[in-house]
PDB file as gemmi writes it, atoms N, CA and C in Angstrom:
CRYST1    1.000    1.000    1.000  90.00  90.00  90.00 P 1                      
ATOM      1  N   UNK A   1      -0.088  -2.666 -15.880  1.00  0.00           N  
ATOM      2  CA  UNK A   1      -0.800  -3.480 -14.905  1.00  0.00           C  
ATOM      3  C   UNK A   1      -2.020  -4.077 -15.595  1.00  0.00           C  
ATOM      4  N   UNK A   2      -2.246  -5.334 -15.336  1.00  0.00           N  
ATOM      5  CA  UNK A   2      -3.411  -6.020 -15.881  1.00  0.00           C  
ATOM      6  C   UNK A   2      -4.628  -5.727 -15.013  1.00  0.00           C  
ATOM      7  N   UNK A   3      -5.808  -5.844 -15.594  1.00  0.00           N  
ATOM      8  CA  UNK A   3      -7.017  -5.560 -14.828  1.00  0.00           C  
ATOM      9  C   UNK A   3      -7.173  -6.515 -13.648  1.00  0.00           C  
ATOM     10  N   UNK A   4      -6.747  -7.771 -13.797  1.00  0.00           N  
ATOM     11  CA  UNK A   4      -6.852  -8.716 -12.675  1.00  0.00           C  
ATOM     12  C   UNK A   4      -5.963  -8.292 -11.507  1.00  0.00           C  
ATOM     13  N   UNK A   5      -4.785  -7.764 -11.817  1.00  0.00           N  
ATOM     14  CA  UNK A   5      -3.884  -7.280 -10.772  1.00  0.00           C  
ATOM     15  C   UNK A   5      -4.475  -6.048 -10.096  1.00  0.00           C  
ATOM     16  N   UNK A   6      -5.034  -5.137 -10.898  1.00  0.00           N  
ATOM     17  CA  UNK A   6      -5.665  -3.933 -10.340  1.00  0.00           C  
ATOM     18  C   UNK A   6      -6.801  -4.320  -9.395  1.00  0.00           C  
ATOM     19  N   UNK A   7      -7.588  -5.293  -9.785  1.00  0.00           N  
ATOM     20  CA  UNK A   7      -8.690  -5.737  -8.935  1.00  0.00           C  
ATOM     21  C   UNK A   7      -8.185  -6.353  -7.638  1.00  0.00           C  
ATOM     22  N   UNK A   8      -7.090  -7.085  -7.709  1.00  0.00           N  
ATOM     23  CA  UNK A   8      -6.498  -7.678  -6.509  1.00  0.00           C  
ATOM     24  C   UNK A   8      -6.005  -6.603  -5.547  1.00  0.00           C  
ATOM     25  N   UNK A   9      -5.350  -5.587  -6.086  1.00  0.00           N  
ATOM     26  CA  UNK A   9      -4.837  -4.494  -5.251  1.00  0.00           C  
ATOM     27  C   UNK A   9      -5.995  -3.711  -4.642  1.00  0.00           C  
ATOM     28  N   UNK A  10      -6.978  -3.374  -5.455  1.00  0.00           N  
ATOM     29  CA  UNK A  10      -8.131  -2.630  -4.947  1.00  0.00           C  
ATOM     30  C   UNK A  10      -8.883  -3.437  -3.891  1.00  0.00           C  
ATOM     31  N   UNK A  11      -9.013  -4.731  -4.116  1.00  0.00           N  
ATOM     32  CA  UNK A  11      -9.687  -5.595  -3.153  1.00  0.00           C  
ATOM     33  C   UNK A  11      -8.949  -5.614  -1.816  1.00  0.00           C  
ATOM     34  N   UNK A  12      -7.623  -5.665  -1.878  1.00  0.00           N  
ATOM     35  CA  UNK A  12      -6.835  -5.671  -0.650  1.00  0.00           C  
ATOM     36  C   UNK A  12      -7.021  -4.381   0.141  1.00  0.00           C  
ATOM     37  N   UNK A  13      -7.185  -3.276  -0.555  1.00  0.00           N  
ATOM     38  CA  UNK A  13      -7.334  -1.983   0.122  1.00  0.00           C  
ATOM     39  C   UNK A  13      -8.778  -1.693   0.547  1.00  0.00           C  
ATOM     40  N   UNK A  14      -9.707  -2.510   0.088  1.00  0.00           N  
ATOM     41  CA  UNK A  14     -11.124  -2.269   0.356  1.00  0.00           C  
ATOM     42  C   UNK A  14     -11.551  -2.852   1.707  1.00  0.00           C  
ATOM     43  N   UNK A  15     -10.723  -2.652   2.699  1.00  0.00           N  
ATOM     44  CA  UNK A  15     -10.992  -3.121   4.051  1.00  0.00           C  
ATOM     45  C   UNK A  15     -10.343  -2.122   4.999  1.00  0.00           C  
ATOM     46  N   UNK A  16     -11.059  -1.716   6.015  1.00  0.00           N  
ATOM     47  CA  UNK A  16     -10.632  -0.616   6.885  1.00  0.00           C  
ATOM     48  C   UNK A  16      -9.253  -0.815   7.514  1.00  0.00           C  
ATOM     49  N   UNK A  17      -9.000  -1.967   8.092  1.00  0.00           N  
ATOM     50  CA  UNK A  17      -7.710  -2.204   8.749  1.00  0.00           C  
ATOM     51  C   UNK A  17      -6.575  -2.208   7.740  1.00  0.00           C  
ATOM     52  N   UNK A  18      -6.776  -2.896   6.597  1.00  0.00           N  
ATOM     53  CA  UNK A  18      -5.719  -2.962   5.591  1.00  0.00           C  
ATOM     54  C   UNK A  18      -5.419  -1.592   5.017  1.00  0.00           C  
ATOM     55  N   UNK A  19      -6.434  -0.788   4.801  1.00  0.00           N  
ATOM     56  CA  UNK A  19      -6.213   0.566   4.305  1.00  0.00           C  
ATOM     57  C   UNK A  19      -5.429   1.376   5.334  1.00  0.00           C  
ATOM     58  N   UNK A  20      -5.777   1.232   6.601  1.00  0.00           N  
ATOM     59  CA  UNK A  20      -5.063   1.945   7.671  1.00  0.00           C  
ATOM     60  C   UNK A  20      -3.604   1.488   7.750  1.00  0.00           C  
ATOM     61  N   UNK A  21      -3.360   0.196   7.621  1.00  0.00           N  
ATOM     62  CA  UNK A  21      -1.994  -0.327   7.644  1.00  0.00           C  
ATOM     63  C   UNK A  21      -1.197   0.254   6.490  1.00  0.00           C  
ATOM     64  N   UNK A  22      -1.767   0.188   5.290  1.00  0.00           N  
ATOM     65  CA  UNK A  22      -1.047   0.681   4.121  1.00  0.00           C  
ATOM     66  C   UNK A  22      -0.730   2.167   4.254  1.00  0.00           C  
ATOM     67  N   UNK A  23      -1.686   2.964   4.669  1.00  0.00           N  
ATOM     68  CA  UNK A  23      -1.461   4.400   4.821  1.00  0.00           C  
ATOM     69  C   UNK A  23      -0.394   4.682   5.876  1.00  0.00           C  
ATOM     70  N   UNK A  24      -0.412   3.921   6.950  1.00  0.00           N  
ATOM     71  CA  UNK A  24       0.599   4.112   8.001  1.00  0.00           C  
ATOM     72  C   UNK A  24       1.985   3.753   7.474  1.00  0.00           C  
ATOM     73  N   UNK A  25       2.073   2.677   6.699  1.00  0.00           N  
ATOM     74  CA  UNK A  25       3.366   2.279   6.150  1.00  0.00           C  
ATOM     75  C   UNK A  25       3.859   3.258   5.086  1.00  0.00           C  
ATOM     76  N   UNK A  26       2.961   3.879   4.364  1.00  0.00           N  
ATOM     77  CA  UNK A  26       3.362   4.920   3.413  1.00  0.00           C  
ATOM     78  C   UNK A  26       4.010   6.063   4.180  1.00  0.00           C  
ATOM     79  N   UNK A  27       3.398   6.462   5.284  1.00  0.00           N  
ATOM     80  CA  UNK A  27       3.954   7.549   6.103  1.00  0.00           C  
ATOM     81  C   UNK A  27       5.296   7.155   6.722  1.00  0.00           C  
ATOM     82  N   UNK A  28       5.450   5.874   7.046  1.00  0.00           N  
ATOM     83  CA  UNK A  28       6.694   5.411   7.672  1.00  0.00           C  
ATOM     84  C   UNK A  28       7.865   5.429   6.693  1.00  0.00           C  
ATOM     85  N   UNK A  29       7.569   5.384   5.414  1.00  0.00           N  
ATOM     86  CA  UNK A  29       8.628   5.401   4.410  1.00  0.00           C  
ATOM     87  C   UNK A  29       9.327   4.059   4.300  1.00  0.00           C  
ATOM     88  N   UNK A  30      10.481   4.037   3.637  1.00  0.00           N  
ATOM     89  CA  UNK A  30      11.180   2.775   3.395  1.00  0.00           C  
ATOM     90  C   UNK A  30      11.675   2.083   4.667  1.00  0.00           C  
ATOM     91  N   UNK A  31      11.804   2.822   5.765  1.00  0.00           N  
ATOM     92  CA  UNK A  31      12.224   2.203   7.027  1.00  0.00           C  
ATOM     93  C   UNK A  31      11.168   1.239   7.532  1.00  0.00           C  
ATOM     94  N   UNK A  32       9.896   1.526   7.241  1.00  0.00           N  
ATOM     95  CA  UNK A  32       8.805   0.663   7.647  1.00  0.00           C  
ATOM     96  C   UNK A  32       8.559   0.654   9.136  1.00  0.00           C  
ATOM     97  N   UNK A  33       7.802  -0.339   9.579  1.00  0.00           N  
ATOM     98  CA  UNK A  33       7.468  -0.500  10.994  1.00  0.00           C  
ATOM     99  C   UNK A  33       7.397  -1.976  11.325  1.00  0.00           C  
ATOM    100  N   UNK A  34       7.624  -2.273  12.577  1.00  0.00           N  
ATOM    101  CA  UNK A  34       7.480  -3.659  13.014  1.00  0.00           C  
ATOM    102  C   UNK A  34       6.004  -4.019  13.102  1.00  0.00           C  
ATOM    103  N   UNK A  35       5.741  -5.306  13.037  1.00  0.00           N  
ATOM    104  CA  UNK A  35       4.363  -5.778  13.179  1.00  0.00           C  
ATOM    105  C   UNK A  35       3.815  -5.370  14.551  1.00  0.00           C  
ATOM    106  N   UNK A  36       4.655  -5.457  15.576  1.00  0.00           N  
ATOM    107  CA  UNK A  36       4.228  -5.070  16.917  1.00  0.00           C  
ATOM    108  C   UNK A  36       3.828  -3.610  17.014  1.00  0.00           C  
ATOM    109  N   UNK A  37       4.619  -2.739  16.391  1.00  0.00           N  
ATOM    110  CA  UNK A  37       4.304  -1.308  16.408  1.00  0.00           C  
ATOM    111  C   UNK A  37       3.005  -1.037  15.656  1.00  0.00           C  
ATOM    112  N   UNK A  38       2.811  -1.735  14.539  1.00  0.00           N  
ATOM    113  CA  UNK A  38       1.562  -1.572  13.789  1.00  0.00           C  
ATOM    114  C   UNK A  38       0.366  -2.027  14.620  1.00  0.00           C  
ATOM    115  N   UNK A  39       0.483  -3.187  15.244  1.00  0.00           N  
ATOM    116  CA  UNK A  39      -0.610  -3.722  16.057  1.00  0.00           C  
ATOM    117  C   UNK A  39      -0.968  -2.768  17.184  1.00  0.00           C  
ATOM    118  N   UNK A  40       0.048  -2.229  17.829  1.00  0.00           N  
ATOM    119  CA  UNK A  40      -0.187  -1.297  18.937  1.00  0.00           C  
ATOM    120  C   UNK A  40      -0.829  -0.003  18.452  1.00  0.00           C  
ATOM    121  N   UNK A  41      -0.277   0.564  17.387  1.00  0.00           N  
ATOM    122  CA  UNK A  41      -0.787   1.833  16.873  1.00  0.00           C  
ATOM    123  C   UNK A  41      -2.226   1.718  16.361  1.00  0.00           C  
ATOM    124  N   UNK A  42      -2.542   0.588  15.753  1.00  0.00           N  
ATOM    125  CA  UNK A  42      -3.875   0.404  15.167  1.00  0.00           C  
ATOM    126  C   UNK A  42      -4.832  -0.314  16.111  1.00  0.00           C  
ATOM    127  N   UNK A  43      -4.318  -0.650  17.309  1.00  0.00           N  
ATOM    128  CA  UNK A  43      -5.129  -1.352  18.311  1.00  0.00           C  
ATOM    129  C   UNK A  43      -5.799  -2.588  17.703  1.00  0.00           C  
ATOM    130  N   UNK A  44      -4.949  -3.392  17.054  1.00  0.00           N  
ATOM    131  CA  UNK A  44      -5.414  -4.596  16.374  1.00  0.00           C  
ATOM    132  C   UNK A  44      -4.678  -5.803  16.958  1.00  0.00           C  
ATOM    133  N   UNK A  45      -5.409  -6.855  17.322  1.00  0.00           N  
ATOM    134  CA  UNK A  45      -4.743  -8.048  17.848  1.00  0.00           C  
ATOM    135  C   UNK A  45      -3.755  -8.629  16.817  1.00  0.00           C  
ATOM    136  N   UNK A  46      -2.655  -9.172  17.314  1.00  0.00           N  
ATOM    137  CA  UNK A  46      -1.597  -9.694  16.441  1.00  0.00           C  
ATOM    138  C   UNK A  46      -2.098 -10.702  15.405  1.00  0.00           C  
ATOM    139  N   UNK A  47      -2.934 -11.685  15.766  1.00  0.00           N  
ATOM    140  CA  UNK A  47      -3.396 -12.635  14.752  1.00  0.00           C  
ATOM    141  C   UNK A  47      -4.220 -11.971  13.645  1.00  0.00           C  
ATOM    142  N   UNK A  48      -5.031 -11.004  14.017  1.00  0.00           N  
ATOM    143  CA  UNK A  48      -5.836 -10.276  13.035  1.00  0.00           C  
ATOM    144  C   UNK A  48      -4.932  -9.459  12.128  1.00  0.00           C  
ATOM    145  N   UNK A  49      -3.973  -8.779  12.712  1.00  0.00           N  
ATOM    146  CA  UNK A  49      -3.045  -7.976  11.928  1.00  0.00           C  
ATOM    147  C   UNK A  49      -2.251  -8.859  10.972  1.00  0.00           C  
ATOM    148  N   UNK A  50      -1.821 -10.009  11.448  1.00  0.00           N  
ATOM    149  CA  UNK A  50      -1.058 -10.938  10.617  1.00  0.00           C  
ATOM    150  C   UNK A  50      -1.843 -11.324   9.368  1.00  0.00           C  
ATOM    151  N   UNK A  51      -3.129 -11.596   9.523  1.00  0.00           N  
ATOM    152  CA  UNK A  51      -3.990 -11.917   8.380  1.00  0.00           C  
ATOM    153  C   UNK A  51      -4.004 -10.762   7.382  1.00  0.00           C  
ATOM    154  N   UNK A  52      -4.178  -9.546   7.879  1.00  0.00           N  
ATOM    155  CA  UNK A  52      -4.256  -8.380   6.994  1.00  0.00           C  
ATOM    156  C   UNK A  52      -2.915  -8.107   6.314  1.00  0.00           C  
ATOM    157  N   UNK A  53      -1.824  -8.288   7.039  1.00  0.00           N  
ATOM    158  CA  UNK A  53      -0.501  -8.089   6.439  1.00  0.00           C  
ATOM    159  C   UNK A  53      -0.265  -9.081   5.301  1.00  0.00           C  
ATOM    160  N   UNK A  54      -0.693 -10.315   5.487  1.00  0.00           N  
ATOM    161  CA  UNK A  54      -0.544 -11.322   4.430  1.00  0.00           C  
ATOM    162  C   UNK A  54      -1.350 -10.941   3.192  1.00  0.00           C  
ATOM    163  N   UNK A  55      -2.532 -10.404   3.379  1.00  0.00           N  
ATOM    164  CA  UNK A  55      -3.355  -9.980   2.245  1.00  0.00           C  
ATOM    165  C   UNK A  55      -2.700  -8.819   1.490  1.00  0.00           C  
ATOM    166  N   UNK A  56      -2.162  -7.869   2.230  1.00  0.00           N  
ATOM    167  CA  UNK A  56      -1.479  -6.739   1.595  1.00  0.00           C  
ATOM    168  C   UNK A  56      -0.211  -7.189   0.875  1.00  0.00           C  
ATOM    169  N   UNK A  57       0.490  -8.131   1.474  1.00  0.00           N  
ATOM    170  CA  UNK A  57       1.710  -8.643   0.856  1.00  0.00           C  
ATOM    171  C   UNK A  57       1.365  -9.436  -0.412  1.00  0.00           C  
ATOM    172  N   UNK A  58       0.328 -10.246  -0.352  1.00  0.00           N  
ATOM    173  CA  UNK A  58      -0.114 -11.027  -1.505  1.00  0.00           C  
ATOM    174  C   UNK A  58      -0.481 -10.124  -2.680  1.00  0.00           C  
ATOM    175  N   UNK A  59      -1.061  -8.963  -2.384  1.00  0.00           N  
ATOM    176  CA  UNK A  59      -1.448  -8.016  -3.422  1.00  0.00           C  
ATOM    177  C   UNK A  59      -0.265  -7.178  -3.909  1.00  0.00           C  
ATOM    178  N   UNK A  60       0.896  -7.344  -3.288  1.00  0.00           N  
ATOM    179  CA  UNK A  60       2.083  -6.604  -3.706  1.00  0.00           C  
ATOM    180  C   UNK A  60       2.154  -5.184  -3.171  1.00  0.00           C  
ATOM    181  N   UNK A  61       1.330  -4.876  -2.171  1.00  0.00           N  
ATOM    182  CA  UNK A  61       1.294  -3.518  -1.621  1.00  0.00           C  
ATOM    183  C   UNK A  61       2.329  -3.274  -0.533  1.00  0.00           C  
ATOM    184  N   UNK A  62       2.771  -4.339   0.116  1.00  0.00           N  
ATOM    185  CA  UNK A  62       3.782  -4.193   1.156  1.00  0.00           C  
ATOM    186  C   UNK A  62       4.827  -5.289   0.985  1.00  0.00           C  
ATOM    187  N   UNK A  63       5.975  -5.075   1.630  1.00  0.00           N  
ATOM    188  CA  UNK A  63       7.016  -6.095   1.665  1.00  0.00           C  
ATOM    189  C   UNK A  63       7.463  -6.273   3.102  1.00  0.00           C  
ATOM    190  N   UNK A  64       8.072  -7.416   3.351  1.00  0.00           N  
ATOM    191  CA  UNK A  64       8.501  -7.768   4.692  1.00  0.00           C  
ATOM    192  C   UNK A  64      10.007  -8.057   4.660  1.00  0.00           C  
ATOM    193  N   UNK A  65      10.675  -7.652   5.729  1.00  0.00           N  
ATOM    194  CA  UNK A  65      12.077  -8.025   5.886  1.00  0.00           C  
ATOM    195  C   UNK A  65      12.325  -8.324   7.357  1.00  0.00           C  
ATOM    196  N   UNK A  66      13.321  -9.114   7.596  1.00  0.00           N  
ATOM    197  CA  UNK A  66      13.654  -9.483   8.975  1.00  0.00           C  
ATOM    198  C   UNK A  66      14.861  -8.681   9.426  1.00  0.00           C  
ATOM    199  N   UNK A  67      14.762  -8.106  10.596  1.00  0.00           N  
ATOM    200  CA  UNK A  67      15.886  -7.441  11.256  1.00  0.00           C  
ATOM    201  C   UNK A  67      15.971  -8.038  12.645  1.00  0.00           C  
ATOM    202  N   UNK A  68      16.990  -8.854  12.844  1.00  0.00           N  
ATOM    203  CA  UNK A  68      17.175  -9.565  14.103  1.00  0.00           C  
ATOM    204  C   UNK A  68      15.941 -10.435  14.350  1.00  0.00           C  
ATOM    205  N   UNK A  69      15.227 -10.178  15.410  1.00  0.00           N  
ATOM    206  CA  UNK A  69      14.032 -10.969  15.730  1.00  0.00           C  
ATOM    207  C   UNK A  69      12.749 -10.310  15.270  1.00  0.00           C  
ATOM    208  N   UNK A  70      12.851  -9.152  14.628  1.00  0.00           N  
ATOM    209  CA  UNK A  70      11.670  -8.402  14.221  1.00  0.00           C  
ATOM    210  C   UNK A  70      11.360  -8.546  12.739  1.00  0.00           C  
ATOM    211  N   UNK A  71      10.083  -8.569  12.425  1.00  0.00           N  
ATOM    212  CA  UNK A  71       9.643  -8.468  11.041  1.00  0.00           C  
ATOM    213  C   UNK A  71       9.266  -7.017  10.797  1.00  0.00           C  
ATOM    214  N   UNK A  72       9.876  -6.436   9.792  1.00  0.00           N  
ATOM    215  CA  UNK A  72       9.614  -5.041   9.432  1.00  0.00           C  
ATOM    216  C   UNK A  72       8.801  -5.031   8.151  1.00  0.00           C  
ATOM    217  N   UNK A  73       7.751  -4.247   8.137  1.00  0.00           N  
ATOM    218  CA  UNK A  73       6.899  -4.120   6.956  1.00  0.00           C  
ATOM    219  C   UNK A  73       7.042  -2.716   6.391  1.00  0.00           C  
ATOM    220  N   UNK A  74       7.057  -2.634   5.069  1.00  0.00           N  
ATOM    221  CA  UNK A  74       7.150  -1.342   4.388  1.00  0.00           C  
ATOM    222  C   UNK A  74       6.238  -1.365   3.165  1.00  0.00           C  
ATOM    223  N   UNK A  75       5.717  -0.194   2.825  1.00  0.00           N  
ATOM    224  CA  UNK A  75       4.852  -0.071   1.646  1.00  0.00           C  
ATOM    225  C   UNK A  75       5.684  -0.207   0.377  1.00  0.00           C  
ATOM    226  N   UNK A  76       5.084  -0.782  -0.648  1.00  0.00           N  
ATOM    227  CA  UNK A  76       5.715  -0.871  -1.961  1.00  0.00           C  
ATOM    228  C   UNK A  76       5.071   0.208  -2.827  1.00  0.00           C  
ATOM    229  N   UNK A  77       5.691   1.370  -2.848  1.00  0.00           N  
ATOM    230  CA  UNK A  77       5.146   2.524  -3.558  1.00  0.00           C  
ATOM    231  C   UNK A  77       4.954   2.239  -5.043  1.00  0.00           C  
ATOM    232  N   UNK A  78       5.817   1.397  -5.623  1.00  0.00           N  
ATOM    233  CA  UNK A  78       5.714   1.131  -7.052  1.00  0.00           C  
ATOM    234  C   UNK A  78       4.397   0.453  -7.411  1.00  0.00           C  
ATOM    235  N   UNK A  79       3.855  -0.363  -6.505  1.00  0.00           N  
ATOM    236  CA  UNK A  79       2.566  -1.004  -6.778  1.00  0.00           C  
ATOM    237  C   UNK A  79       1.462   0.040  -6.829  1.00  0.00           C  
ATOM    238  N   UNK A  80       1.491   0.983  -5.886  1.00  0.00           N  
ATOM    239  CA  UNK A  80       0.466   2.033  -5.887  1.00  0.00           C  
ATOM    240  C   UNK A  80       0.621   2.928  -7.111  1.00  0.00           C  
ATOM    241  N   UNK A  81       1.857   3.261  -7.479  1.00  0.00           N  
ATOM    242  CA  UNK A  81       2.074   4.071  -8.692  1.00  0.00           C  
ATOM    243  C   UNK A  81       1.537   3.351  -9.919  1.00  0.00           C  
ATOM    244  N   UNK A  82       1.787   2.040 -10.011  1.00  0.00           N  
ATOM    245  CA  UNK A  82       1.277   1.273 -11.147  1.00  0.00           C  
ATOM    246  C   UNK A  82      -0.241   1.262 -11.172  1.00  0.00           C  
ATOM    247  N   UNK A  83      -0.853   1.116  -9.998  1.00  0.00           N  
ATOM    248  CA  UNK A  83      -2.316   1.120  -9.928  1.00  0.00           C  
ATOM    249  C   UNK A  83      -2.874   2.469 -10.359  1.00  0.00           C  
ATOM    250  N   UNK A  84      -2.317   3.538  -9.831  1.00  0.00           N  
ATOM    251  CA  UNK A  84      -2.811   4.872 -10.186  1.00  0.00           C  
ATOM    252  C   UNK A  84      -2.613   5.149 -11.670  1.00  0.00           C  
ATOM    253  N   UNK A  85      -1.500   4.726 -12.188  1.00  0.00           N  
ATOM    254  CA  UNK A  85      -1.237   4.892 -13.613  1.00  0.00           C  
ATOM    255  C   UNK A  85      -2.264   4.115 -14.431  1.00  0.00           C  
ATOM    256  N   UNK A  86      -2.535   2.884 -14.017  1.00  0.00           N  
ATOM    257  CA  UNK A  86      -3.539   2.059 -14.703  1.00  0.00           C  
ATOM    258  C   UNK A  86      -4.909   2.730 -14.677  1.00  0.00           C  
ATOM    259  N   UNK A  87      -5.299   3.233 -13.508  1.00  0.00           N  
ATOM    260  CA  UNK A  87      -6.618   3.856 -13.364  1.00  0.00           C  
ATOM    261  C   UNK A  87      -6.738   5.147 -14.163  1.00  0.00           C  
ATOM    262  N   UNK A  88      -5.648   5.895 -14.273  1.00  0.00           N  
ATOM    263  CA  UNK A  88      -5.704   7.209 -14.911  1.00  0.00           C  
ATOM    264  C   UNK A  88      -5.193   7.205 -16.354  1.00  0.00           C  
ATOM    265  N   UNK A  89      -4.842   6.046 -16.872  1.00  0.00           N  
ATOM    266  CA  UNK A  89      -4.224   5.934 -18.192  1.00  0.00           C  
ATOM    267  C   UNK A  89      -4.985   6.694 -19.271  1.00  0.00           C  
ATOM    268  N   UNK A  90      -6.272   6.539 -19.293  1.00  0.00           N  
ATOM    269  CA  UNK A  90      -7.078   7.151 -20.350  1.00  0.00           C  
ATOM    270  C   UNK A  90      -7.876   8.355 -19.859  1.00  0.00           C  
ATOM    271  N   UNK A  91      -7.402   8.951 -18.774  1.00  0.00           N  
ATOM    272  CA  UNK A  91      -8.109  10.092 -18.192  1.00  0.00           C  
ATOM    273  C   UNK A  91      -8.279  11.213 -19.214  1.00  0.00           C  
ATOM    274  N   UNK A  92      -9.477  11.652 -19.371  1.00  0.00           N  
ATOM    275  CA  UNK A  92      -9.786  12.805 -20.229  1.00  0.00           C  
ATOM    276  C   UNK A  92      -9.145  12.661 -21.610  1.00  0.00           C  
ATOM    277  N   UNK A  93      -9.217  11.443 -22.136  1.00  0.00           N  
ATOM    278  CA  UNK A  93      -8.693  11.168 -23.476  1.00  0.00           C  
ATOM    279  C   UNK A  93      -7.222  11.534 -23.616  1.00  0.00           C  
ATOM    280  N   UNK A  94      -6.456  11.224 -22.568  1.00  0.00           N  
ATOM    281  CA  UNK A  94      -5.023  11.475 -22.632  1.00  0.00           C  
ATOM    282  C   UNK A  94      -4.610  12.898 -22.312  1.00  0.00           C  
ATOM    283  N   UNK A  95      -5.531  13.706 -21.840  1.00  0.00           N  
ATOM    284  CA  UNK A  95      -5.225  15.106 -21.493  1.00  0.00           C  
ATOM    285  C   UNK A  95      -5.575  15.337 -20.022  1.00  0.00           C  
ATOM    286  N   UNK A  96      -4.698  14.908 -19.107  1.00  0.00           N  
ATOM    287  CA  UNK A  96      -5.010  15.002 -17.681  1.00  0.00           C  
ATOM    288  C   UNK A  96      -5.232  16.433 -17.196  1.00  0.00           C  
ATOM    289  N   UNK A  97      -4.722  17.425 -17.923  1.00  0.00           N  
ATOM    290  CA  UNK A  97      -4.954  18.810 -17.492  1.00  0.00           C  
ATOM    291  C   UNK A  97      -6.437  19.167 -17.514  1.00  0.00           C  
ATOM    292  N   UNK A  98      -7.202  18.492 -18.351  1.00  0.00           N  
ATOM    293  CA  UNK A  98      -8.645  18.724 -18.398  1.00  0.00           C  
ATOM    294  C   UNK A  98      -9.291  18.268 -17.088  1.00  0.00           C  
ATOM    295  N   UNK A  99      -8.795  17.184 -16.562  1.00  0.00           N  
ATOM    296  CA  UNK A  99      -9.348  16.615 -15.324  1.00  0.00           C  
ATOM    297  C   UNK A  99      -8.812  17.330 -14.080  1.00  0.00           C  
ATOM    298  N   UNK A 100      -7.891  18.271 -14.275  1.00  0.00           N  
ATOM    299  CA  UNK A 100      -7.282  19.005 -13.174  1.00  0.00           C  
ATOM    300  C   UNK A 100      -6.578  18.066 -12.214  1.00  0.00           C  
ATOM    301  N   UNK A 101      -5.850  17.099 -12.757  1.00  0.00           N  
ATOM    302  CA  UNK A 101      -5.107  16.130 -11.957  1.00  0.00           C  
ATOM    303  C   UNK A 101      -3.719  16.684 -11.675  1.00  0.00           C  
ATOM    304  N   UNK A 102      -3.349  16.666 -10.416  1.00  0.00           N  
ATOM    305  CA  UNK A 102      -2.028  17.127 -10.020  1.00  0.00           C  
ATOM    306  C   UNK A 102      -1.202  15.917  -9.611  1.00  0.00           C  
ATOM    307  N   UNK A 103      -0.007  15.828 -10.105  1.00  0.00           N  
ATOM    308  CA  UNK A 103       0.901  14.751  -9.746  1.00  0.00           C  
ATOM    309  C   UNK A 103       1.605  15.145  -8.460  1.00  0.00           C  
ATOM    310  N   UNK A 104       1.561  14.268  -7.482  1.00  0.00           N  
ATOM    311  CA  UNK A 104       2.224  14.515  -6.213  1.00  0.00           C  
ATOM    312  C   UNK A 104       3.515  13.705  -6.212  1.00  0.00           C  
ATOM    313  N   UNK A 105       4.612  14.377  -6.006  1.00  0.00           N  
ATOM    314  CA  UNK A 105       5.902  13.696  -5.952  1.00  0.00           C  
ATOM    315  C   UNK A 105       6.119  13.130  -4.565  1.00  0.00           C  
ATOM    316  N   UNK A 106       6.695  11.954  -4.530  1.00  0.00           N  
ATOM    317  CA  UNK A 106       6.962  11.280  -3.260  1.00  0.00           C  
ATOM    318  C   UNK A 106       8.469  11.269  -3.029  1.00  0.00           C  
ATOM    319  N   UNK A 107       8.881  11.672  -1.873  1.00  0.00           N  
ATOM    320  CA  UNK A 107      10.313  11.696  -1.558  1.00  0.00           C  
ATOM    321  C   UNK A 107      10.846  10.323  -1.181  1.00  0.00           C  
ATOM    322  N   UNK A 108       9.941   9.339  -1.040  1.00  0.00           N  
ATOM    323  CA  UNK A 108      10.368   8.002  -0.631  1.00  0.00           C  
ATOM    324  C   UNK A 108      10.662   7.081  -1.794  1.00  0.00           C  
ATOM    325  N   UNK A 109      10.527   7.508  -2.993  1.00  0.00           N  
ATOM    326  CA  UNK A 109      10.813   6.525  -4.011  1.00  0.00           C  
ATOM    327  C   UNK A 109      10.490   6.992  -5.350  1.00  0.00           C  
TER     328      UNK A 109                                                      
END                                                                             
């Protein structure tokens, strides 16, 4: 990951609603959630949510698919893995055990 991409991803997550959306979609797994369900759960008006979803999608953090009349959004775990890898690449001079970093396995991808 390039530093410009990392900054774009971090910038997208540096907003309360977008962070909440991303975390909710991570929990939802690959099935994702409809925009309507997200708006209801986060108590966010549809136009506001639409803006935030576009920002997350632009940063590569989420993807959208159409099922019938619904738009389904899902987290792109690979983008977060790439970001974390980029951030931790040189952790403790290549010895992450010094930093006491534990790798968490994800069953979704």
